[in-house]
Every structure is written in C-alpha cells, then in structure tokens.
N, C-alpha and C positions, 0 to 999 in steps of 0.2 A: 145342936149347936147353931146359932144364928150368925150369918154373916153379915158385915155391915161395910158401907162405902168401899173403901180403899181394899178391902179384902175381895169383895166381889170383882172390883175392877182387875187386881191380880190375878184372881183365879180364871177370869175371862180370857185375859192375854196367855196364860199359860195354856190354857185348854185351847185355843186357838192355833197357837204355836204348834202343840203337839198333833193337832188334826191336820194341818198342812203336811207335816212330816209323815204321818201315817197313812195307811191303804185301807185299813177297816177299823171300826169302832163297835165296841160292844156296850149296849145299855142295859142296865139292871134295874129293875123297878118292883115294886109290892102293890099289889092292889088291896082294896079295904079289907078284904079276908084274910090277908097276909101272904097270899100265894106269890110266889118268885115268877116274873117275866124276864127272859133274856132275850134281846133280839141284837142282830148282828146288821151293820150297814155299811156299805162300800163309801171309801172317802175319795174315789175317783171323781176328779173334777172339783173337789171342795175348794181349793186355793182359788181356781178362776171364778167360781160363784161367790166366794167371800169377798174377794177384791172388786168385782163388779158391784155387789151389794153396797160395799163400803163407798165407792166411788160415787154410786147413784144417790146414797143418803147423805152427802156431805154438802 
C-alpha cells in the first residue's frame, strides 16, 4: 500500500506524537532473504532532540 501526500504527513504527526509520549520503541524489519529483525530503542531525550532539530531547521 502506497501512502500519498496528506497520508504521510498525518502518519508522521501521529508517529511523532506517540514517540514523545513513549519511553521505548520497537522497530521490526525484514531483510532481502525474508528474515525478521527486531530492534528496541530508548526514547529518552526524544522530545528534546526533536524540538531542537525542528527549531534548527525552520
């Protein structure tokens, strides 16, 4: 399923809002051979880093 314009913006906003509220994130991906990889990351400091990047890029 391909996402277009407003769908991508809406998804990004929802994802950022969720990440700001969270403490950890789990990313699931598949490599070319189909093997699943799951990585876990801390979101500690995400809000501060996001706000700094957003401020710097405006």
